[in-house]
N, C-alpha and C positions, 0 to 999 in steps of 0.2 A: 745706202746711207754716208751722212755726211760729204756728198760728194765722189765716195770712193765705191766699187762694184767690187761687193765681198758673193760669196755660193759658189765656189768651184770645185769643179770635179777632183775627185781626190784619185788622179791619176797622174802620168806626168806631164800629159799636157794641162790639166790644168794648172799647176805650180810651175811652167812655166806661162803660163796670161794671167794669170795673179804675179809674176814676178814684175813681168811685162806692164801694167794698172801700175804696180805698187812706185815704177822709178817712175810712170808718168806724173806721179800724180807728187813726188817726192823732188823732183828733176822740174818742176812745172808752173805755171801761173800760183795756184796753191800756194807754194812755198812764200809769196811774196804777200800774206794775209798768214799771221800766226795764230791767232783764233781757228781763223775754218783750218788751218794744217793741222792742229792740233789734234779738234775733232777728227784730221780726215787719219791721222794715225792711231790714232783709239778706235777705230772699225781694225785697220790692219795689217798694228803691228800683233805681237805676239806679248802679251803684258811685261812680263821681264822686261823687250827689247825697249822702250816706248823712253827714258830718257836720252839714252844713246840716238835713237834718231829723231827725239828732239835736239838736241846737240849738233848731230850732222847736220840738220836745217838749219840750223840757225848758224854754224857759219856759211854751206850754201848760199843761204844768206844775202849773207857780210861778203862774198865770192861775187853775187853776183851786182850786187852796188854795185862793189869798187871797179870791175870793169866793166858794166855797160850802164849803171848808173837806174837800176828797170822799178827800185822800189821807191826811187826820187820822181821818173816818171809816171810809175802809179797817183802817186800822190800827187803830185802836178794834176790827175789825168789828161795828161798827153799821151796818145797812141806808141803802144807799143807790142809784143811778140815776144812771147816768152817761155816756150814749148820741148818737151822732151818726146817722139815720136819711137819707138818702139818697132822696126824691121826684120829682128830674128834671134832665137835661141838656141842657144847649146844646153842639154844638162847636162851640169859637169857628176850631180852626184842625183842617184834617187831610191829612197824607203821611202815607205809606205805613213812614214815616222818626218822624214825632214827632207827637203829637197835644195839644192843652190845650182842655181840657169845664171848663167853669160850669157845677158839680153846685149845686144850690137844696136845702136841707137844713132838717132840724129836729133841733134839738138840747134831749135834754130832761137835768134836775137836781133834785133833790132829797137831803135827807141829813138823817135821821131825826132830830127832836126839834132839829135847827140851821134850819131852813124852808119854806118853802111848795116844793114841785113848780110849778118853772119850767117856760118852751117858749122855744126864741128858732130862730128862719127865717131862714135867712141863704144867701148866697154867694160861697163856693171854685173858688178854679179851678187844677186840678192841668194839672203838662207830664207827657207819658210822650213816650219815645223806647220802638222797635222794638228788644231786645237779648236775643243769645240765644233769641229764637222767642216772645218775650212781651211787655206789656208794663212798664213801667218807671216809674218814678216818678220826675223829674228836681225838680223845684219843686213849689210850690201856694200858693197867695195865697190867707190864708184868709180878705180880706176889714177892713173893718174894721169897729169899734160901730160909729161915728158913721152909714155908708154900707151897710153889707151885715149886720149883725145890727140883727133888731129883736124884741122882746123881745113871746113870743103876747100876751100882757096888755097891748100899745100899741097892733096892730093891729084894726083895726076890720075886723068882718065883712064879709064881701063876695059876693057873688055869682057865682059860677063855674066854670069846666066842669070842677073840677078844678085849674087852672092859674089866681092873678092874670095880668089882663091886661098889669099890666109884666116877663114870662115868655113872650110865648105862644112864643116861638123854643123853650120851651126843653120836648122831651120826657120825658112821666113812666115812670118807669123800673117795667116789667115791663110796658107795656104791645107790646110786641116788635119795635114801629119802630126 
């Protein structure tokens, strides 16, 4: 509904899947369409969280425009890429009523004729409540550019088994764990 996957299992893995999908929606192309994003927030948010999530989305939209001009590109019909993909997660806490999930993600941004394609890696934390038979987003922290978001071009390549050593407690999405 409204472009939002819903109906997650009432399990730690269900909460992690919800967190990854919800953060992808809040930080992807839907962010650039306020009406569609508002409908998506209605689907995924815990009812009391809606105003805060709307406010955070407006701030994110303004930041994305000031940094990369994605809203202008969209309005002018220029090709652009603006997406976030969850890579791995760590359950910071879990009870049957509440889960805090830290998500390691990669974001890609590119605007035709504006600048080169960039990739950013970061960690965001989602707090979810079990509400009316599904995991609903209550809050999220996108981290800070100084501590949780690192442009890919500044990251030194390292040999890993897929997850950097700083994230050893994170579980790769799609691993079945």
